[in-house]
C-alpha positions as CSV (number, residue, x, y, z in Angstrom):
1,X,148.8,78.9,-72.0
2,X,146.4,78.3,-68.8
3,X,145.5,74.6,-68.3
4,X,142.7,75.6,-66.1
5,X,138.8,76.0,-66.8
6,X,136.4,77.0,-64.0
7,X,133.0,76.5,-65.0
8,X,130.3,78.6,-63.3
9,X,126.6,77.8,-63.3
10,X,123.4,78.5,-61.0
11,X,123.5,75.4,-59.6
12,X,125.6,72.2,-59.3
13,X,124.4,68.5,-58.9
14,X,127.3,66.3,-57.8
15,X,126.1,62.8,-58.5
16,X,124.4,62.1,-54.8
17,X,123.0,64.6,-53.0
18,X,120.5,67.2,-53.8
19,X,121.7,69.9,-56.4
20,X,122.4,73.0,-54.8
21,X,123.6,76.7,-56.1
22,X,126.3,77.5,-53.3
23,X,127.7,78.4,-55.8
24,X,127.4,76.2,-58.6
25,X,131.7,76.0,-60.0
26,X,133.6,73.6,-61.0
27,X,137.4,74.0,-61.5
28,X,139.1,71.9,-64.5
29,X,142.9,71.7,-64.9
30,X,144.0,69.3,-67.5
31,X,141.7,66.3,-67.5
32,X,140.7,66.1,-63.9
33,X,138.6,67.8,-61.4
34,X,140.3,69.9,-58.9
35,X,137.9,71.9,-57.0
36,X,133.9,72.2,-56.8
37,X,131.9,75.1,-55.5
38,X,133.4,77.8,-53.4
39,X,136.6,75.9,-53.1
40,X,136.6,76.2,-57.2
41,X,135.9,79.9,-56.9
42,X,138.8,80.6,-54.4
43,X,141.5,78.3,-56.1
44,X,141.2,79.8,-59.7
45,X,144.0,81.0,-61.2
46,X,143.8,84.8,-62.4
47,X,144.6,83.2,-66.0
48,X,142.0,80.4,-65.7
49,X,139.6,80.4,-68.7
50,X,136.0,81.3,-67.1
51,X,132.8,79.6,-69.1
52,X,130.1,81.2,-67.7
53,X,126.4,79.1,-67.6
54,X,123.7,81.7,-66.5
55,X,120.8,79.2,-65.5
56,X,122.3,75.8,-65.9
57,X,122.9,73.3,-63.6
58,X,126.2,71.3,-63.6
59,X,126.1,67.6,-63.4
60,X,128.5,64.8,-63.7
61,X,128.4,63.8,-67.4
62,X,126.0,60.9,-67.9
63,X,126.4,57.0,-68.2
64,X,125.1,54.3,-70.0
65,X,125.5,51.2,-68.6
66,X,123.6,48.8,-71.0
67,X,123.9,49.1,-74.8
68,X,125.4,48.1,-77.8
69,X,127.8,50.2,-80.4
70,X,127.1,47.5,-83.2
71,X,126.0,50.1,-86.1
72,X,122.8,48.6,-86.5
73,X,120.6,50.3,-88.9
74,X,117.6,48.0,-89.6
75,X,115.1,46.3,-87.9
76,X,115.5,42.8,-89.6
77,X,117.5,40.4,-87.3
78,X,119.3,38.8,-89.8
79,X,120.4,42.0,-91.0
80,X,122.4,42.7,-88.1
81,X,124.4,39.5,-88.4
82,X,125.2,39.8,-92.3
83,X,126.2,43.3,-92.1
84,X,130.0,43.9,-92.7
85,X,132.7,44.9,-90.3
86,X,133.7,47.8,-92.0
87,X,130.0,49.1,-92.1
88,X,129.4,48.5,-88.2
89,X,132.4,49.9,-87.4
90,X,132.0,53.0,-89.4
91,X,128.3,53.5,-88.1
92,X,129.4,52.6,-84.6
93,X,131.6,55.4,-84.6
94,X,129.2,57.8,-85.9
95,X,126.9,56.6,-83.4
96,X,129.7,57.0,-80.5
97,X,130.0,60.9,-81.6
98,X,126.5,61.4,-81.2
99,X,126.1,59.6,-77.8
100,X,129.0,61.8,-76.1
101,X,127.6,65.0,-77.8
102,X,124.1,64.1,-76.2
103,X,126.1,63.9,-72.8
104,X,127.0,60.6,-72.4
105,X,130.6,60.4,-71.1
106,X,131.1,57.1,-70.6
107,X,129.3,53.3,-71.5
108,X,129.0,49.9,-70.8
109,X,129.1,47.8,-74.3
110,X,127.0,44.5,-73.4
111,X,128.5,42.9,-76.6
112,X,129.1,44.0,-80.0
113,X,131.6,43.0,-82.9
114,X,133.0,46.8,-83.6
115,X,133.2,48.0,-79.8
116,X,136.9,46.8,-79.0
117,X,138.2,48.5,-81.8
118,X,135.9,51.7,-81.5
119,X,137.1,51.9,-77.6
120,X,140.6,51.9,-78.9
121,X,140.0,54.2,-81.2
122,X,138.3,56.6,-79.3
123,X,141.1,56.2,-76.5
124,X,143.6,57.4,-79.5
125,X,141.4,60.1,-80.2
126,X,141.0,58.7,-83.6
127,X,136.9,59.7,-83.3
128,X,135.4,61.1,-80.3
129,X,133.1,58.9,-78.3
130,X,132.9,58.2,-74.6
131,X,134.9,56.3,-72.6
132,X,134.1,52.5,-72.8
133,X,133.6,49.2,-71.1
134,X,133.5,46.6,-73.3
135,X,132.1,42.4,-72.8
136,X,133.0,42.2,-76.2
137,X,130.4,39.4,-76.8
138,X,127.8,37.7,-74.4
139,X,127.9,34.3,-73.1
140,X,125.1,32.3,-74.1
141,X,124.0,28.5,-74.1
142,X,123.1,27.2,-77.7
143,X,120.1,27.8,-79.1
144,X,120.0,30.3,-76.6
145,X,119.7,34.0,-76.3
146,X,121.9,35.3,-79.0
147,X,122.1,32.1,-81.3
148,X,120.0,33.0,-83.9
149,X,118.5,29.5,-84.6
150,X,116.8,30.3,-88.0
151,X,120.8,30.4,-89.4
152,X,123.7,28.4,-90.4
153,X,125.2,27.7,-86.8
154,X,128.8,28.5,-88.6
155,X,127.4,31.7,-89.5
156,X,126.3,32.8,-86.0
157,X,129.5,31.8,-84.6
158,X,131.1,34.0,-87.1
159,X,128.8,36.8,-87.3
160,X,126.8,37.4,-83.8
161,X,127.9,38.8,-80.9
162,X,127.9,35.7,-78.7
163,X,130.4,33.0,-77.7
164,X,128.3,29.9,-77.3
165,X,129.0,27.7,-74.4
166,X,127.9,24.4,-73.4
167,X,128.7,22.9,-69.9
168,X,130.8,24.3,-66.4
169,X,133.9,24.0,-68.1
170,X,133.1,25.4,-71.6
171,X,131.8,28.5,-69.5
172,X,135.1,28.7,-67.7
173,X,136.8,28.8,-71.0
174,X,134.4,31.2,-72.5
175,X,135.3,33.8,-69.8
176,X,138.9,33.2,-70.3
177,X,138.4,33.9,-74.2
178,X,136.4,37.1,-73.6
179,X,138.9,38.3,-71.2
180,X,142.1,37.5,-73.9
181,X,139.9,39.5,-76.5
182,X,140.0,42.7,-74.0
183,X,136.7,42.6,-72.0
184,X,136.2,44.9,-69.4
185,X,133.4,43.2,-68.1
186,X,131.5,39.4,-68.3
187,X,128.4,39.5,-69.9
188,X,126.1,36.3,-69.7
189,X,122.6,35.3,-70.4
190,X,120.3,33.2,-68.3
191,X,117.4,33.5,-70.1
192,X,116.0,34.5,-73.9
193,X,115.2,37.5,-75.1
194,X,112.4,40.2,-75.4
195,X,109.4,38.2,-73.7
196,X,111.2,34.7,-73.3
197,X,111.1,33.4,-69.6
198,X,112.6,30.8,-70.3
199,X,115.7,30.0,-67.9
200,X,119.0,29.5,-69.9
201,X,121.9,27.5,-68.5
202,X,122.1,25.1,-65.4
203,X,123.0,26.9,-62.0
204,X,126.2,24.9,-61.9
205,X,126.7,26.6,-65.8
206,X,126.0,30.3,-64.3
207,X,128.3,29.4,-61.0
208,X,131.1,28.8,-63.3
209,X,131.1,31.5,-65.0
210,X,130.4,33.9,-62.4
211,X,133.3,31.7,-60.0
212,X,135.7,32.1,-63.3
213,X,134.9,36.0,-63.7
214,X,135.2,36.9,-59.8
215,X,138.6,34.8,-59.7
216,X,140.2,36.7,-62.9
217,X,138.6,40.0,-61.2
218,X,135.9,40.8,-63.9
219,X,132.0,41.8,-62.6
220,X,129.5,39.6,-64.5
221,X,126.3,41.5,-65.7
222,X,123.5,38.8,-66.5
223,X,120.9,39.4,-69.2
224,X,117.9,37.9,-67.4
225,X,113.9,38.1,-67.8
226,X,111.6,36.0,-65.9
227,X,111.8,34.9,-62.5
228,X,113.2,31.9,-62.9
229,X,115.9,33.1,-64.9
230,X,116.6,36.2,-62.5
231,X,116.6,34.3,-59.6
232,X,118.9,31.7,-60.9
233,X,121.0,34.3,-61.9
234,X,121.3,36.1,-58.4
235,X,121.9,33.1,-56.6
236,X,125.0,32.2,-58.9
237,X,126.5,35.4,-57.8
238,X,126.1,37.7,-60.4
239,X,127.1,41.5,-59.8
240,X,124.0,43.2,-61.8
241,X,120.3,41.9,-63.6
242,X,120.4,43.7,-67.1
243,X,116.6,44.1,-68.2
244,X,115.0,42.0,-65.5
245,X,111.2,42.1,-66.8
246,X,109.4,39.7,-64.6
247,X,111.2,40.3,-61.6
248,X,109.4,38.9,-58.3
249,X,109.6,40.5,-54.8
250,X,111.6,37.7,-52.7
251,X,114.6,38.1,-55.5
252,X,114.4,42.0,-55.1
253,X,114.7,41.4,-51.4
254,X,117.9,38.9,-52.1
255,X,119.5,41.3,-54.9
256,X,119.0,44.3,-52.5
257,X,120.8,42.2,-49.8
258,X,123.4,41.3,-51.9
259,X,123.8,44.9,-53.4
260,X,123.0,43.3,-56.5
261,X,122.2,46.1,-59.2
262,X,119.1,46.4,-61.7
263,X,120.0,47.9,-64.7
264,X,116.9,49.2,-66.1
265,X,116.6,50.0,-70.1
266,X,112.4,51.0,-70.6
267,X,113.6,53.5,-73.6
268,X,114.1,51.0,-76.6
269,X,111.2,49.0,-75.1
270,X,109.2,51.9,-75.4
271,X,110.4,53.2,-78.8
272,X,109.4,49.8,-80.4
273,X,106.3,50.0,-79.1
274,X,104.8,53.3,-80.1
275,X,107.1,53.8,-83.6
276,X,107.7,50.0,-84.4
277,X,105.1,50.0,-86.9
278,X,106.2,52.7,-88.9
279,X,109.9,51.4,-88.9
280,X,108.3,47.7,-90.6
281,X,107.7,46.2,-87.5
282,X,105.2,43.5,-87.1
283,X,102.0,44.2,-85.1
284,X,103.1,41.2,-83.1
285,X,106.3,42.7,-82.5
286,X,104.8,45.9,-81.2
287,X,102.6,44.6,-78.9
288,X,105.5,42.0,-77.2
289,X,107.4,45.2,-77.0
290,X,104.2,46.9,-75.1
291,X,104.1,43.8,-72.7
292,X,107.7,43.9,-72.1
293,X,107.7,47.3,-71.5
294,X,104.9,47.1,-69.0
295,X,106.9,44.3,-67.4
296,X,109.9,46.5,-67.1
297,X,108.0,49.2,-65.0
298,X,106.8,46.6,-63.0
299,X,110.4,45.4,-62.2
300,X,111.5,48.8,-61.6
301,X,108.6,49.8,-59.3
302,X,109.4,46.3,-56.9
303,X,113.2,47.0,-57.2
304,X,112.7,50.5,-55.8
305,X,110.1,49.2,-53.0
306,X,113.0,46.6,-52.0
307,X,116.1,49.2,-52.0
308,X,117.6,47.5,-55.1
309,X,120.4,49.6,-56.6
310,X,119.5,51.1,-59.9
311,X,121.8,52.0,-62.8
312,X,120.6,53.6,-66.0
313,X,120.5,51.8,-69.1
314,X,119.1,51.8,-72.6
315,X,120.2,48.8,-75.0
316,X,120.7,51.2,-77.6
317,X,122.1,49.1,-80.7
318,X,121.7,51.8,-83.6
319,X,117.9,50.9,-84.7
320,X,116.3,53.8,-86.3
321,X,113.6,53.7,-83.9
322,X,116.0,55.3,-81.1
323,X,118.2,57.9,-82.4
324,X,121.5,58.3,-80.2
325,X,120.0,61.8,-79.4
326,X,117.0,60.5,-77.6
327,X,119.0,57.8,-75.1
328,X,118.6,60.5,-72.0
329,X,114.6,60.2,-72.9
330,X,115.0,56.8,-70.7
331,X,115.3,58.7,-67.6
332,X,111.7,60.2,-67.7
333,X,110.6,56.6,-68.6
334,X,112.1,55.4,-65.0
335,X,110.5,58.5,-63.3
336,X,107.1,57.9,-65.2
337,X,107.6,54.0,-63.6
338,X,108.0,55.3,-60.0
339,X,111.6,56.5,-59.4
340,X,112.1,59.6,-57.6
341,X,114.2,62.0,-60.1
342,X,116.7,62.2,-57.9
343,X,117.3,58.4,-57.9
344,X,116.7,58.3,-61.6
345,X,119.6,61.2,-61.8
346,X,122.3,59.0,-59.8
347,X,121.0,56.0,-61.7
348,X,122.6,57.7,-64.6
349,X,125.6,59.1,-63.1
350,X,127.3,57.7,-59.7
351,X,125.2,54.4,-59.6
352,X,126.3,53.4,-63.0
353,X,129.7,54.7,-62.1
354,X,129.3,51.9,-59.4
355,X,128.0,49.3,-61.4
356,X,130.7,49.7,-63.7
357,X,133.2,49.8,-60.9
358,X,134.6,53.3,-61.9
359,X,132.8,55.2,-58.6
360,X,136.7,56.6,-58.1
361,X,136.9,58.3,-61.9
362,X,133.4,58.8,-63.1
363,X,130.0,59.8,-62.1
364,X,130.6,62.2,-59.7
365,X,131.6,65.9,-59.6
366,X,134.5,65.6,-57.0
367,X,138.4,66.2,-56.9
368,X,140.4,63.6,-58.6
369,X,137.8,62.4,-60.9
370,X,137.7,63.0,-64.8
371,X,136.3,66.0,-65.6
372,X,133.4,64.7,-67.3
373,X,130.7,67.4,-67.1
374,X,127.4,68.5,-68.6
375,X,125.8,71.7,-68.3
376,X,121.7,71.6,-68.5
377,X,119.1,74.3,-68.4
378,X,117.3,74.9,-65.0
379,X,117.1,72.1,-62.2
380,X,117.2,68.4,-63.4
381,X,115.5,66.9,-60.9
382,X,112.5,68.9,-61.7
383,X,112.8,68.7,-65.3
384,X,114.3,65.5,-66.5
385,X,113.6,66.2,-70.2
386,X,116.3,69.0,-69.8
387,X,118.7,66.1,-70.1
388,X,117.9,66.0,-73.6
389,X,119.5,69.0,-74.5
390,X,122.8,69.5,-72.8
391,X,124.0,73.3,-73.1
392,X,127.7,72.2,-72.9
393,X,129.7,68.8,-72.7
394,X,132.6,68.0,-71.6
395,X,134.8,65.2,-71.3
396,X,138.4,65.0,-69.8
397,X,138.8,68.6,-69.6
398,X,137.4,69.5,-73.3
399,X,134.4,70.8,-74.3
400,X,133.5,68.4,-77.0
401,X,129.9,69.7,-77.6
402,X,129.9,73.3,-78.9
403,X,127.6,75.4,-76.6
404,X,124.2,76.7,-77.5
405,X,124.4,80.2,-78.7
406,X,122.3,81.6,-76.2
407,X,125.2,80.8,-73.5
408,X,127.3,83.3,-72.5
409,X,131.0,82.1,-72.6
410,X,134.1,84.5,-71.1
411,X,137.5,83.9,-71.0
412,X,139.8,85.5,-68.6
413,X,142.6,87.2,-70.6
414,X,145.9,85.0,-71.3
């Protein structure tokens, strides 16, 4: 039986350059890409399975660099804490399969109770899902982001996806605890959530987190909202700013100079603003989401002008306002905010791979990368909405989402 598969399409976007169609071909053997373009056509063995994707463009599997696979199904934050571990895990497993089928072959989980076990279950092929990096729990100050202060402290510590830390030494210990628990990336919060621009953690505490993380070989992703919190995080040496609402121009310039990423996540705010009332959100929360969305758009525009590297995220957690098959809608929102379409595609492929430190394995269509490949109708640089309707999804050389009925697949005789 052949182990090679040749995908043939009208065009190809390799994750970095302009889409091309000369030809749109990728040769896959086992779980890796072995050749692309004309080289793929020439190297394909006669026994290779051939998948014809007329009218389609091949792109790397999409990457969501900021979400939470925690199985939330309510708009009530107290429910998020009280939901049982088993129910969280089952819901998160379902979400992971849906996200993979939607074309996201890699995700970075920024804190959830189910993520470490889910990552292991996916790796063992017990459940379908994307490749995962996990933060385990975010590191937050007491009475800060993630600390539901209306709940008893012991309940928050036991049930919330946060590790409360206070003082530089405790911050260092928190980093070590997350590494011990299986973290691939360290998450810290330099501000409050949603509209809160109050800085959290002192500069010394943030520096302790980044120094300890980098000493141990881990990147630091920093939740930061408001100019002061973002500035503190950037000067403390974090690798990426998550959300970044309230970014100012001087800090954007420093981010560009230091290579600090901005991970954009407009789609969840958009869904709260446009669908929140129908799902039980208060008018105040809906108004707050609309203001946050505008602040996010402004931050993206500043970042583009300054030359900051952008990566795509959604902040998805399972809430009913944002079904998992709609994550790619966030790409169109980035374009609406002024990001060129080609840069939007890079943000969800090669740039997102770079922020994860996985640029050698995902986010591009090139030899030796994992065969994580998505086919979409037409040219996605002209119609980003096509990314919401993948025709074919492949992870590690295996077709994981059935192709649409209007696509012709042909297999060479074995």
